[in-house]
C-alpha positions in Angstrom: 31.5 35.8 -30.9 28.6 37.4 -32.8 25.5 35.6 -33.9 26.6 35.9 -37.5 29.9 34.2 -36.7 28.2 31.5 -34.7 25.9 30.5 -37.5 28.7 30.0 -40.1 26.1 30.3 -42.8 24.6 26.9 -42.1 22.1 27.6 -39.3 22.8 27.9 -35.6 26.2 26.6 -34.4 26.4 24.0 -31.6 28.3 26.4 -29.5 25.7 29.2 -29.7 22.9 26.8 -29.0 24.7 25.3 -26.0 25.6 28.7 -24.7 22.0 29.9 -25.0 20.6 26.8 -23.4 23.0 27.0 -20.4 22.3 30.7 -20.0 18.5 30.4 -20.1 18.0 26.9 -18.6 16.4 28.3 -15.5 13.9 30.5 -17.4 13.0 27.7 -19.8 12.4 25.4 -16.8 10.2 28.0 -15.1 8.3 28.4 -18.4 7.7 24.6 -18.5 6.7 24.7 -14.8 4.0 27.2 -15.6 2.6 24.9 -18.3 3.1 21.6 -16.5 2.5 20.3 -13.0 5.3 17.8 -12.5 9.0 19.0 -11.9 10.4 15.9 -13.6 8.3 16.5 -16.7 9.5 20.1 -16.8 13.1 19.0 -16.8 12.4 16.4 -19.5 10.6 18.9 -21.7 13.4 21.5 -21.5 16.1 18.8 -22.2 14.0 17.4 -25.1 13.6 21.0 -26.5 17.4 21.4 -26.5 17.8 18.1 -28.3 15.1 18.9 -30.9 16.5 22.4 -31.6 20.0 20.9 -31.8 18.9 18.3 -34.4 17.1 21.0 -36.4 19.7 23.8 -35.9 20.8 23.7 -39.6 17.3 24.8 -40.6 17.4 27.8 -38.2 18.1 30.9 -40.4 18.3 33.5 -37.7 20.9 32.7 -34.9 19.7 35.7 -32.8 16.4 33.9 -32.4 17.9 30.8 -30.9 16.3 31.5 -27.5 12.9 32.0 -29.2 13.2 28.7 -30.9 14.0 27.0 -27.6 11.0 28.7 -25.9 8.6 27.8 -28.6 9.8 24.2 -28.5 9.3 24.1 -24.7 5.8 25.4 -25.2 5.0 22.9 -27.9 6.5 19.9 -26.0 4.5 21.0 -22.9 1.3 21.0 -24.9 2.1 17.6 -26.3 2.9 16.3 -22.8 -0.5 17.5 -21.5 -2.3 16.1 -24.5 -0.7 12.7 -23.9 -1.7 12.8 -20.3 -5.3 13.8 -21.1 -5.6 11.0 -23.7 -4.2 8.5 -21.2 -6.8 9.6 -18.6 -9.6 9.4 -21.2 -8.4 5.9 -22.3 -7.9 4.6 -18.7 -10.6 2.1 -17.8 -13.0 3.5 -15.4 -14.7 1.4 -12.7 -18.3 0.7 -13.4 -20.7 2.8 -11.5 -22.1 -0.3 -9.7 -18.6 -1.7 -8.8 -17.7 -1.3 -5.2 -14.6 0.5 -4.1 -11.6 -1.6 -3.0 -12.4 -0.9 0.7 -15.9 -2.2 0.2 -14.5 -5.3 -1.5 -12.3 -6.0 1.5 -15.2 -5.4 3.8 -17.4 -7.7 1.6 -14.9 -10.5 1.9 -14.9 -10.2 5.6 -18.7 -10.2 5.8 -18.8 -13.2 3.4 -16.4 -15.2 5.5 -18.4 -14.4 8.6 -21.6 -15.4 6.8 -20.1 -18.7 5.6 -18.9 -19.5 9.2 -22.4 -18.8 10.6 -24.1 -20.7 7.8 -22.0 -23.8 8.6 -23.3 -23.6 12.2 -26.9 -24.0 11.1 -28.6 -27.3 11.1 -28.2 -29.2 7.8 -31.7 -28.7 6.4 -31.8 -25.0 7.2 -28.4 -24.6 5.6 -29.5 -26.5 2.5 -32.7 -24.6 2.0 -31.0 -21.2 2.4 -28.1 -22.1 0.0 -30.5 -23.4 -2.6 -33.0 -20.6 -2.3 -30.6 -17.6 -2.0 -27.3 -18.8 -3.5 -28.6 -21.1 -6.2 -31.7 -18.9 -6.7 -34.1 -21.8 -6.9 -37.8 -21.3 -6.2 -39.4 -22.9 -3.1 -41.0 -25.6 -5.3 -37.7 -26.4 -6.9 -36.0 -26.7 -3.5 -38.8 -28.9 -2.2 -38.5 -31.2 -5.2 -34.7 -31.3 -4.9 -34.7 -32.1 -1.2 -37.8 -34.3 -1.2 -39.6 -31.9 1.2 -43.0 -30.2 1.1 -43.1 -26.6 0.1 -44.4 -25.8 3.6 -41.3 -27.4 5.1 -39.0 -25.5 2.8 -40.7 -22.3 3.9 -40.3 -23.2 7.6 -36.7 -24.3 7.3 -35.9 -21.1 5.3 -37.6 -18.8 7.8 -35.9 -20.4 10.8 -32.6 -20.5 9.0 -32.8 -16.8 8.1 -33.7 -15.8 11.6 -30.8 -17.8 13.0 -28.4 -16.2 10.5 -29.6 -12.7 11.4 -29.2 -13.4 15.1 -25.8 -14.9 14.8 -24.5 -12.3 12.3 -25.5 -9.5 14.8 -23.5 -11.1 17.5 -20.4 -12.0 15.4 
């Protein structure tokens, strides 16, 4: 059947389009593969190109250019696919520069658990002073007022407590 017969005056026939698609599927797939990086996306693009040309076949005036229409549609759909991917990457939330990686987070949890265990082993006053000074971020004067101690005692308990924490953390 000639291209003129296949068009029957109203664009490209379904038979001609299907025949062209089947005959050139491999080359269309390779074309998409050169433009994209994912085999599944390549197949999707080629199949979508067939569907789109099929839907618009009544507008195609030159049946002998059916393959060219398919090729151009593959190129256009490949470009669209890449644009969507780039936009998705641009819109994807990025971790803040000061946020630790997931591995660091797991390591931090382990260190925190070890610190809490060692902290619980300290004498009560040392533990209270360290928690209020470094966790609650109170000044020595505020800690002294809160615990009913002198500032000198807060300094002494804090110093001994930190030294005990360091020593115990190094051995655990």
